[in-house]
ZAMARGU-4260 file (C-alpha; in steps of 0.2 Angstrom, whole numbers, plus 5000, padded with zeros to 4 digits):
<rodrens>
0) 6026/5119/6484 | 6032/5134/6474 | 6031/5151/6481 | 6040/5168/6482 | 6039/5182/6495
5) 6030/5199/6492 | 6038/5215/6498 | 6030/5226/6510 | 6021/5240/6501 | 6021/5258/6506
10) 6003/5262/6499 | 5985/5259/6504 | 5971/5251/6494 | 5959/5265/6488 | 5941/5262/6489
15) 5935/5249/6476 | 5928/5263/6464 | 5945/5272/6465 | 5961/5267/6456 | 5974/5257/6465
20) 5988/5268/6471 | 6007/5266/6469 | 6013/5249/6475 | 6028/5244/6485 | 6045/5252/6484
25) 6056/5240/6493 | 6063/5224/6485 | 6059/5207/6491 | 6072/5195/6497 | 6072/5178/6488
30) 6070/5165/6502 | 6082/5151/6505 | 6078/5135/6496 | 6066/5144/6483 | 6068/5135/6467
35) 6054/5143/6457 | 6061/5150/6441 | 6057/5168/6438 | 6050/5170/6420 | 6047/5186/6411
40) 6034/5198/6416 | 6016/5194/6410 | 6013/5210/6401 | 6015/5205/6383 | 6026/5190/6388
45) 6024/5172/6387 | 6029/5164/6404 | 6034/5146/6404 | 6018/5135/6406 | 6016/5127/6423
50) 5999/5119/6424 | 6000/5108/6439 | 5995/5120/6452 | 5988/5136/6444 | 5971/5131/6437
55) 5964/5149/6433 | 5955/5146/6416 | 5948/5159/6405 | 5936/5151/6394 | 5925/5160/6381
60) 5907/5157/6377 | 5895/5166/6366 | 5879/5176/6367 | 5868/5182/6353 | 5866/5200/6351
65) 5876/5213/6359 | 5878/5231/6364 | 5882/5245/6352 | 5900/5248/6357 | 5907/5266/6359
70) 5917/5271/6344 | 5935/5269/6348 | 5950/5275/6338 | 5949/5288/6324 | 5937/5293/6311
75) 5919/5299/6311 | 5912/5282/6311 | 5925/5272/6321 | 5931/5254/6317 | 5919/5240/6314
80) 5912/5232/6329 | 5917/5215/6334 | 5904/5201/6334 | 5892/5199/6348 | 5900/5186/6359
85) 5900/5183/6377 | 5916/5177/6385 | 5916/5165/6399 | 5931/5168/6411 | 5936/5155/6423
90) 5948/5163/6434 | 5958/5153/6447 | 5973/5162/6454 | 5980/5149/6465 | 5997/5154/6471
95) 6004/5170/6478 | 6014/5174/6494 | 6019/5188/6504 | 6033/5195/6514 | 6033/5197/6533
100) 6020/5210/6537 | 6020/5220/6553 | 6024/5210/6568 | 6015/5194/6564 | 6027/5189/6550
105) 6013/5185/6539 | 6000/5193/6528 | 5981/5191/6524 | 5981/5191/6505 | 5966/5191/6493
110) 5964/5195/6475 | 5953/5208/6466 | 5949/5204/6448 | 5945/5219/6437 | 5939/5220/6419
115) 5943/5237/6411 | 5946/5244/6429 | 5929/5238/6434 | 5929/5226/6450 | 5921/5210/6445
120) 5927/5197/6458 | 5935/5197/6475 | 5942/5181/6481 | 5942/5175/6499 | 5955/5181/6511
125) 5968/5168/6516 | 5972/5172/6534 | 5990/5173/6541 | 6000/5165/6527 | 6014/5168/6515
130) 6008/5154/6503 | 5990/5157/6500 | 5979/5145/6489 | 5963/5152/6483 | 5956/5139/6472
135) 5942/5149/6466 | 5934/5148/6449 | 5923/5161/6440 | 5915/5163/6424 | 5910/5180/6417
140) 5901/5184/6401 | 5908/5200/6394 | 5904/5211/6378 | 5916/5210/6364 | 5923/5227/6367
145) 5933/5223/6383 | 5952/5228/6383 | 5961/5220/6398 | 5959/5210/6414 | 5969/5214/6429
150) 5973/5204/6445 | 5977/5214/6460 | 5985/5206/6475 | 5980/5214/6491 | 5984/5212/6510
155) 5968/5214/6521 | 5970/5226/6536 | 5956/5227/6549 | 5961/5244/6556 | 5966/5254/6540
160) 5964/5253/6522 | 5970/5237/6514 | 5988/5237/6507 | 5991/5234/6488 | 6005/5222/6484
165) 6005/5222/6465 | 5995/5218/6450 | 5996/5207/6435 | 5988/5214/6419 | 5983/5204/6404
170) 5977/5213/6388 | 5965/5206/6376 | 5979/5205/6363 | 5990/5195/6376 | 5975/5182/6378
175) 5972/5181/6360 | 5990/5177/6357 | 5987/5161/6368 | 5973/5151/6360 | 5975/5137/6372
180) 5976/5149/6387 | 5988/5159/6397 | 5997/5148/6409 | 6012/5151/6421 | 6020/5162/6434
185) 6017/5180/6431 | 6027/5194/6439 | 6018/5207/6450 | 6021/5224/6444 | 6020/5241/6453
190) 6003/5249/6454 | 6007/5267/6447 | 5993/5280/6448 | 5997/5287/6431 | 5993/5270/6423
195) 5977/5267/6433 | 5966/5276/6421 | 5949/5272/6414 | 5935/5280/6404 | 5932/5288/6387
200) 5932/5305/6380 | 5921/5312/6366 | 5931/5323/6354 | 5929/5331/6337 | 5945/5336/6328
205) 5945/5345/6311 | 5956/5354/6299 | 5949/5371/6295 | 5956/5378/6278 | 5965/5394/6278
210) 5981/5403/6276 | 5995/5399/6276 | 5992/5381/6281 | 5975/5381/6289 | 5970/5379/6307
215) 5967/5364/6319 | 5950/5365/6328 | 5948/5353/6343 | 5931/5352/6352 | 5931/5344/6369
220) 5913/5338/6372 | 5912/5327/6386 | 5919/5312/6395 | 5912/5297/6405 | 5918/5284/6418
225) 5933/5294/6423 | 5944/5287/6437 | 5938/5294/6454 | 5954/5302/6462 | 5947/5311/6477
230) 5942/5305/6494 | 5924/5309/6490 | 5923/5296/6476 | 5924/5308/6462 | 5936/5320/6453
235) 5937/5338/6447 | 5942/5335/6429 | 5948/5347/6416 | 5956/5344/6399 | 5973/5350/6393
240) 5976/5351/6374 | 5994/5352/6368 | 6001/5355/6350 | 6017/5363/6343 | 6022/5370/6360
245) 6005/5378/6364 | 5994/5372/6378 | 5975/5376/6381 | 5964/5370/6395 | 5946/5368/6398
250) 5936/5374/6413 | 5936/5363/6429 | 5920/5353/6432 | 5919/5350/6451 | 5915/5333/6458
255) 5911/5323/6443 | 5917/5308/6433 | 5905/5312/6419 | 5909/5330/6415 | 5903/5340/6400
260) 5913/5354/6393 | 5908/5358/6375 | 5923/5369/6373 | 5933/5372/6357 | 5951/5377/6354
265) 5961/5381/6338 | 5979/5380/6334 | 5989/5386/6319 | 5995/5372/6308 | 6011/5372/6299
270) 6014/5364/6282 | 6022/5347/6284 | 6021/5348/6303 | 6024/5331/6311 | 6020/5334/6329
275) 6006/5325/6337 | 5991/5333/6345 | 5990/5327/6363 | 5973/5328/6373 | 5976/5324/6392
280) 5963/5323/6406 | 5968/5329/6423 | 5960/5329/6441 | 5962/5347/6448 | 5968/5347/6466
285) 5970/5363/6476 | 5984/5358/6488 | 5993/5343/6480 | 5998/5340/6462 | 5985/5337/6449
290) 5981/5318/6446 | 5983/5311/6429 | 5967/5304/6421 | 5972/5298/6404 | 5977/5304/6387
295) 5973/5302/6368 | 5986/5306/6355 | 5982/5310/6337 | 5993/5310/6322 | 5993/5326/6312
300) 5996/5319/6295 | 5981/5307/6297 | 5971/5322/6302 | 5977/5331/6286 | 5971/5316/6276
305) 5954/5314/6285 | 5950/5332/6288 | 5939/5327/6302 | 5938/5314/6316 | 5925/5312/6329
310) 5920/5299/6342 | 5922/5292/6359 | 5941/5288/6362 | 5947/5277/6376 | 5959/5286/6388
315) 5977/5278/6388 | 5989/5278/6402 | 6006/5287/6404 | 6019/5273/6401 | 6034/5285/6399
320) 6040/5280/6416 | 6054/5267/6419 | 6048/5251/6426 | 6055/5243/6441 | 6065/5226/6440
325) 6054/5212/6435 | 6050/5200/6449 | 6054/5212/6463 | 6036/5212/6470 | 6033/5193/6469
330) 6024/5182/6457 | 6006/5175/6455 | 6003/5159/6445 | 5988/5160/6433 | 5980/5150/6420
335) 5968/5161/6410 | 5959/5155/6394 | 5950/5166/6381 | 5938/5158/6368 | 5926/5167/6357
340) 5911/5159/6350 | 5896/5165/6340 | 5879/5156/6343 | 5869/5153/6328 | 5850/5152/6328
345) 5842/5137/6336 | 5837/5129/6319 | 5855/5127/6314 | 5859/5116/6328 | 5844/5105/6327
350) 5852/5091/6315 | 5866/5090/6328 | 5855/5089/6343 | 5843/5076/6335 | 5857/5065/6329
355) 5865/5064/6347 | 5848/5062/6355 | 5844/5048/6343 | 5860/5039/6347 | 5856/5041/6366
360) 5838/5034/6364 | 5844/5019/6354 | 5857/5015/6368 | 5867/5000/6366 | 5853/4991/6356
365) 5856/5003/6341 | 5872/5007/6331 | 5877/5018/6346 | 5894/5022/6339 | 5894/5041/6342
370) 5895/5043/6361 | 5910/5030/6362 | 5919/5039/6348 | 5917/5055/6356 | 5924/5048/6372
375) 5938/5040/6362 | 5943/5056/6353 | 5942/5067/6368 | 5958/5070/6377 | 5960/5069/6396
380) 5962/5088/6398 | 5946/5093/6390 | 5935/5078/6395 | 5927/5087/6410 | 5922/5101/6399
385) 5915/5090/6386 | 5906/5079/6398 | 5898/5095/6406 | 5892/5101/6389 | 5885/5085/6384
390) 5876/5083/6401 | 5868/5100/6400 | 5863/5097/6382 | 5854/5081/6386 | 5847/5088/6402
395) 5838/5101/6392 | 5831/5088/6380 | 5825/5078/6395 | 5837/5064/6391 | 5850/5066/6405
400) 5845/5049/6413 | 5846/5040/6396 | 5863/5048/6392 | 5870/5043/6409 | 5863/5025/6408
405) 5871/5023/6391 | 5888/5028/6399 | 5885/5016/6413 | 5883/5002/6401 | 5898/5006/6391
410) 5909/5008/6407 | 5902/4991/6414 | 5905/4983/6397 | 5924/4986/6398 | 5926/4983/6417
415) 5930/4966/6423 | 5935/4969/6441 | 5922/4976/6453 | 5934/4985/6464 | 5940/4996/6449
420) 5922/5001/6443 | 5920/5020/6440 | 5938/5023/6447 | 5945/5031/6431 | 5942/5048/6424
425) 5931/5041/6410 | 5917/5051/6402 | 5904/5042/6413 | 5913/5047/6429 | 5915/5065/6423
430) 5897/5066/6417 | 5890/5059/6433 | 5900/5072/6443 | 5894/5086/6432 | 5876/5080/6434
435) 5876/5080/6452 | 5883/5098/6453 | 5871/5104/6440 | 5855/5096/6447 | 5859/5092/6465
440) 5867/5108/6472 | 5851/5114/6480 | 5849/5097/6488 | 5867/5097/6494 | 5864/5114/6503
445) 5849/5107/6512 | 5859/5091/6518 | 5876/5098/6522 | 5872/5117/6525 | 5868/5115/6544
450) 5882/5103/6548 | 5895/5114/6539 | 5888/5130/6548 | 5890/5121/6564 | 5908/5116/6561
455) 5912/5134/6557 | 5904/5142/6572 | 5911/5130/6585 | 5929/5132/6579 | 5934/5117/6590
460) 5952/5109/6589 | 5950/5092/6582 | 5964/5080/6579 | 5964/5061/6578 | 5982/5058/6572
465) 5993/5057/6588 | 6008/5063/6578 | 5999/5079/6574 | 5992/5083/6591 | 5997/5100/6599
470) 5990/5101/6616 | 5995/5120/6618 | 5982/5124/6605 | 5968/5117/6616 | 5971/5125/6632
475) 5965/5119/6649 | 5950/5107/6652 | 5947/5115/6669 | 5953/5128/6681 | 5969/5120/6685
480) 5972/5104/6675 | 5979/5105/6658 | 5973/5093/6644 | 5983/5078/6640 | 5985/5070/6623
485) 5973/5057/6627 | 5960/5070/6632 | 5962/5079/6615 | 5960/5063/6605 | 5944/5058/6615
490) 5936/5075/6613 | 5941/5075/6595 | 5933/5058/6592 | 5917/5063/6601 | 5916/5079/6591
495) 5918/5070/6574 | 5905/5056/6580 | 5892/5070/6583 | 5895/5078/6566 | 5896/5062/6557
500) 5880/5056/6565 | 5871/5072/6561 | 5876/5071/6543 | 5870/5053/6541 | 5854/5057/6550
505) 5851/5072/6538 | 5855/5061/6523 | 5843/5047/6529 | 5829/5060/6530 | 5832/5068/6513
510) 5825/5054/6502 | 5810/5064/6497 | 5820/5080/6495 | 5832/5072/6482 | 5828/5078/6464
515) 5818/5064/6455 | 5830/5064/6440 | 5844/5060/6452 | 5835/5046/6461 | 5830/5039/6444
520) 5848/5040/6438 | 5854/5031/6454 | 5841/5018/6451 | 5847/5014/6434 | 5865/5013/6440
525) 5860/5002/6454 | 5851/4990/6443 | 5865/4990/6429 | 5879/4986/6442 | 5868/4972/6450
530) 5865/4964/6433 | 5884/4965/6429 | 5890/4958/6446 | 5877/4946/6453 | 5880/4934/6467
535) 5882/4936/6486 | 5901/4940/6485 | 5896/4956/6476 | 5882/4961/6487 | 5889/4978/6491
540) 5895/4982/6474 | 5879/4991/6468 | 5879/5001/6485 | 5898/5006/6482 | 5894/5011/6464
545) 5881/5024/6471 | 5892/5030/6485 | 5907/5032/6473 | 5897/5047/6466 | 5887/5052/6480
550) 5900/5052/6494 | 5917/5052/6486 | 5913/5064/6471 | 5900/5075/6479 | 5898/5075/6498
555) 5916/5073/6503 | 5923/5087/6491 | 5909/5099/6497 | 5914/5095/6515 | 5933/5098/6512
560) 5930/5114/6501 | 5913/5122/6506 | 5916/5138/6498 | 5919/5130/6481 | 5901/5122/6483
565) 5894/5139/6488 | 5891/5133/6506 | 5901/5147/6514 | 5907/5164/6508 | 5925/5162/6515
570) 5938/5148/6516 | 5940/5139/6532 | 5954/5143/6544 | 5968/5130/6547 | 5958/5123/6563
575) 5942/5122/6554 | 5950/5115/6538 | 5957/5100/6548 | 5940/5096/6556 | 5932/5096/6539
580) 5946/5085/6532 | 5944/5072/6546 | 5925/5073/6543 | 5927/5070/6524 | 5938/5055/6528
585) 5925/5048/6539 | 5912/5050/6525 | 5923/5042/6513 | 5925/5027/6525 | 5906/5025/6526
590) 5905/5027/6507 | 5918/5013/6505 | 5906/5002/6516 | 5920/5001/6529 | 5931/4989/6519
595) 5947/4982/6527 | 5957/4991/6514 | 5950/5008/6519 | 5953/5004/6538 | 5971/4999/6535
600) 5976/5016/6527 | 5974/5026/6543 | 5974/5016/6559 | 5971/5032/6570 | 5954/5033/6563
605) 5949/5018/6573 | 5940/5028/6587 | 5927/5032/6574 | 5924/5014/6568 | 5908/5011/6579
610) 5900/5026/6571 | 5906/5021/6554 | 5899/5004/6555 | 5882/5011/6560 | 5883/5024/6546
615) 5886/5010/6534 | 5869/5002/6539 | 5861/5019/6538 | 5868/5023/6521 | 5863/5006/6514
620) 5845/5009/6520 | 5845/5026/6513 | 5851/5020/6496 | 5838/5006/6496 | 5824/5019/6498
625) 5833/5032/6486 | 5833/5020/6471 | 5815/5013/6475 | 5806/5025/6463 | 5795/5020/6449
630) 5792/5029/6433 | 5775/5036/6438 | 5782/5043/6455 | 5796/5050/6445 | 5785/5060/6434
635) 5774/5066/6448 | 5789/5072/6458 | 5795/5081/6442 | 5778/5089/6439 | 5778/5095/6457
640) 5795/5102/6457 | 5791/5111/6440 | 5776/5120/6449 | 5787/5125/6464 | 5801/5133/6454
645) 5815/5139/6466 | 5819/5158/6466 | 5833/5164/6454 | 5841/5172/6468 | 5837/5178/6486
650) 5845/5185/6501 | 5845/5201/6512 | 5848/5218/6504 | 5846/5236/6510 | 5834/5246/6501
655) 5832/5265/6498 | 5818/5270/6486 | 5817/5288/6479 | 5801/5297/6475 | 5797/5315/6469
660) 5811/5328/6470 | 5815/5327/6489 | 5833/5325/6495 | 5840/5307/6496 | 5843/5301/6514
665) 5858/5290/6517 | 5849/5277/6527 | 5844/5260/6520 | 5832/5247/6527 | 5836/5229/6528
670) 5824/5217/6519 | 5824/5200/6512 | 5823/5200/6493 | 5818/5186/6481 | 5820/5186/6462
675) 5809/5174/6452 | 5805/5173/6434 | 5790/5184/6437 | 5795/5198/6449 | 5807/5205/6462
680) 5799/5204/6479 | 5803/5208/6497 | 5798/5203/6514 | 5804/5208/6532 | 5810/5190/6535
685) 5813/5175/6524 | 5797/5167/6531 | 5786/5182/6530 | 5774/5185/6516 | 5782/5193/6501
690) 5776/5209/6493 | 5780/5211/6474 | 5791/5226/6471 | 5795/5226/6453 | 5787/5215/6439
695) 5800/5207/6429 | 5794/5213/6412 | 5795/5231/6418 | 5814/5231/6421 | 5823/5242/6410
700) 5841/5242/6417 | 5851/5235/6432 | 5867/5245/6435 | 5880/5250/6448 | 5879/5267/6457
705) 5895/5277/6459 | 5902/5278/6476 | 5900/5296/6480 | 5881/5295/6479 | 5879/5285/6495
710) 5897/5283/6501 | 5897/5265/6496 | 5903/5256/6481 | 5891/5242/6483 | 5875/5250/6478
715) 5865/5245/6463 | 5850/5253/6454 | 5835/5244/6446 | 5827/5256/6433 | 5809/5250/6429
720) 5792/5257/6423 | 5777/5257/6435 | 5760/5252/6431 | 5757/5270/6424 | 5772/5269/6412
725) 5782/5281/6422 | 5801/5278/6425 | 5805/5273/6443 | 5822/5269/6451 | 5825/5258/6467
730) 5842/5258/6475 | 5848/5242/6484 | 5864/5241/6494 | 5874/5224/6495 | 5888/5219/6507
735) 5902/5216/6495 | 5907/5217/6477 | 5904/5198/6474 | 5886/5200/6480 | 5883/5216/6470
740) 5889/5207/6454 | 5879/5192/6458 | 5863/5202/6460 | 5866/5212/6444 | 5870/5196/6434
745) 5854/5188/6440 | 5843/5204/6436 | 5851/5206/6419 | 5849/5187/6414 | 5830/5187/6419
750) 5827/5203/6410 | 5838/5201/6395 | 5823/5199/6383 | 5813/5213/6389 | 5807/5226/6376
755) 5813/5244/6379 | 5830/5240/6388 | 5840/5256/6391 | 5856/5259/6381 | 5862/5273/6393
760) 5859/5278/6412 | 5864/5289/6425 | 5877/5281/6438 | 5873/5295/6450 | 5856/5300/6459
765) 5845/5315/6455 | 5848/5326/6471 | 5840/5343/6472 | 5839/5350/6455 | 5852/5340/6446
770) 5861/5323/6443 | 5875/5320/6454 | 5885/5311/6441 | 5885/5324/6426 | 5877/5339/6434
775) 5863/5340/6421 | 5847/5348/6427 | 5835/5338/6416 | 5829/5323/6426 | 5823/5315/6410
780) 5840/5316/6402 | 5844/5300/6393 | 5860/5296/6403 | 5878/5300/6404 | 5885/5282/6404
785) 5881/5266/6393 | 5873/5251/6401 | 5881/5235/6403 | 5867/5222/6402 | 5879/5209/6394
790) 5891/5209/6408 | 5886/5194/6419 | 5893/5181/6431 | 5889/5163/6427 | 5881/5154/6442
795) 5878/5136/6446 | 5859/5139/6446 | 5858/5148/6429 | 5845/5141/6417 | 5851/5130/6404
800) 5856/5138/6387 | 5853/5124/6374 | 5860/5133/6359 | 5876/5138/6369 | 5879/5120/6374
805) 5876/5114/6356 | 5888/5127/6349 | 5902/5121/6362 | 5899/5103/6357 | 5901/5108/6339
810) 5917/5117/6342 | 5924/5102/6351 | 5919/5090/6337 | 5926/5102/6324 | 5943/5101/6334
815) 5943/5082/6332 | 5936/5081/6315 | 5952/5074/6308 | 5952/5059/6320 | 5933/5056/6317
820) 5936/5055/6298 | 5950/5043/6301 | 5939/5033/6311 | 5926/5033/6298 | 5938/5027/6285
825) 5943/5012/6296 | 5924/5008/6299 | 5920/5010/6281 | 5934/4998/6276 | 5928/4985/6288
830) 5909/4987/6284 | 5906/4989/6265 | 5887/4987/6265 | 5883/4995/6282 | 5871/5007/6275
835) 5861/4994/6265 | 5855/4986/6281 | 5844/5000/6287 | 5826/4995/6287 | 5810/5006/6287
840) 5809/5016/6303 | 5827/5013/6308 | 5840/5025/6311 | 5854/5024/6297 | 5868/5014/6304
845) 5882/5025/6297 | 5879/5039/6310 | 5897/5044/6310 | 5895/5050/6291 | 5879/5060/6296
850) 5889/5068/6310 | 5903/5073/6298 | 5890/5080/6286 | 5882/5090/6300 | 5899/5097/6305
855) 5901/5103/6287 | 5884/5111/6287 | 5887/5120/6303 | 5904/5126/6297 | 5896/5133/6281
860) 5883/5142/6292 | 5896/5150/6302 | 5905/5156/6286 | 5889/5163/6278 | 5879/5168/6293
865) 5881/5181/6307 | 5897/5172/6312 | 5907/5182/6299 | 5923/5174/6292 | 5929/5157/6298
870) 5943/5156/6310 | 5960/5152/6303 | 5962/5138/6315 | 5945/5129/6319 | 5952/5119/6333
875) 5957/5135/6342 | 5944/5149/6338 | 5950/5166/6340 | 5940/5183/6341 | 5926/5183/6328
880) 5921/5199/6319 | 5903/5203/6312
</rodrens>
């Protein structure tokens, strides 16, 4: 275990919409025995890679079409916009520790992940620990104009504002410099208010001819998305323009992060003057010193050459201050991977998709060389990702069962011992694991959800290992008699028997609830294994093959880590985690069919053996019924499920809807909302009759509302058109930043193809006679901030994106193209007349040659199409430009 202590900070966490204040001032002591090497700071540095524990991965995936980015930099037209690509960020910040906090000697750390100072993710809090492990994974689609991602390590405080410990900031340039991902220990840096800037400012600078050298005219027009520095969730911004020793200031706009000034200043130019023009934004304060909001610096010589520059310019932090010693605030281990992709039109991927589908349909009876070759040339590190992409591709084509059946046959063909079947990290094992997570997650929630909730609610002390029993944690069994170790063991065994029995009973009753494609796939697996290992001595092998996926790779991991399977919103505490671990062990023993080998590993699990033996019988009966499904029944079940499409997202929200010009009230009403592919509806309770609120086709934007509007940073607005074509807005409040971004993502995904989507909006509310954000009095004003329809979180229940999966498979095959060509040369040398044996109606036998040709065609399409110039290294695609 590698760890390092955090120091005690002397600052408080600002509200989520406000910038984080200055971090700790004291230095951390290096604990005795700590052997973790301290690498360089992450800002622009490349720490030594350590991938064993930190699995935070930032993968990048694409999307077609994108937002019109705000013009950054200089010039009236700005630089060319980067290609429309969505980025899939898989963030897993697993290690971080804290110094003694308060009197308890521990802290309650969590992480906040911000993209361009916008909170996107909040990890769960790990209570009372100096060595937190989060193990959370997220994927975020972003527009191509993002600049940086930052990880803030916080300490939660129930009575006051949360303390900020430090942060790690990775710019896009840092990530682009690591094509295989950023991995290693990253030093936490101090959170300086002068560096916590955000937003853009609209400026126009021009050189006016005159004598002796002309004049410099600077027009300060407006700004947007400035950092809120005041307690009311806003700022009082003004702009200070400095040149050649002179300073001029704009007026102060009170309580706004979206100010409009429209003021112009002039300065005398001197021939050959080399001094830069500095435009700074400040937050005015009556009592304390003004707060810095950001700056933009212009080169005078460039202005002389261009004569005029206008556009939106990103505010930059003040980095003139000296930095504290690296590593004095602790460290965080991260793995972050950035990958850009461009998705071509669907027709470009049809040859690749058809070729792979044909190979799957032919199975082991046909040439069938592509799938084994893909497995052979895929490294262990990326096998899970490739398996998931292939599985989703074939799932969208209706061939998931056939693809997995082909993998089962390949695995069985090279397995001689029954006890080693599906025990390796083969493509079959990885694909089946992904299949259950993609298709069976809702089924898992129905079976495991009530049992997991009960374990969390009871919070009982459960322990079966006598060497780990701590009687003091249990208390007394009665008024006077304290509990003995035997009492603790007996009560623990009884508790686990109840939970295990409830789980097995729920599983036995869930045959009809299991998705038809899962049942059909298990049927194929059961039959293939029984054909490969016949005989009485292998009677249990087909059952163990099914349970190796159902119990060992699906149910047990979900029991041990319910948050990672979306069963709970928070991690379990130490006591509940131990109960879940023991329950998962019992499920594994049942899944192993109570073999002597499994019993010999942990003899102290013996008190559960009667329940385990009974569970084996229940599980075998369940599997027998599960695989007893015919083709007609499978089709009928699939047809029924397609007519009963589950909602995209549902849950309780607080609603406040505005009508007319009246004042807004701060009260919200709690209702149960449901989002489907047709409408956003609500009801008083989950079981009540739903009333349609907004038709999906009428949604024009789904965006956040600034904190000062309702005193909360977790409010979103849905802008839509009513039946009369009039614009309406409904305000919905969520309970946390994660729920807010999940609802925004769901709404944006289902409405992404709607006509008339807005490009700008008002992040405030129209209160009285003006907008609270920009103080404009025209209610029909287009908006003072740009919409973010392309910023979405990827969820487990997202609809399949066939073109995206095909692009990712193409990118992987392009990376192993050299190995595929070498394999083709070997096969061609051994089979001289292979292509001549193809008869009418048959697939050409040299499928590998066709695959190589398809890869060349796709590579050419990326060069000549909307993808822009090809990447310099096809194996590690970098940012693409259009």
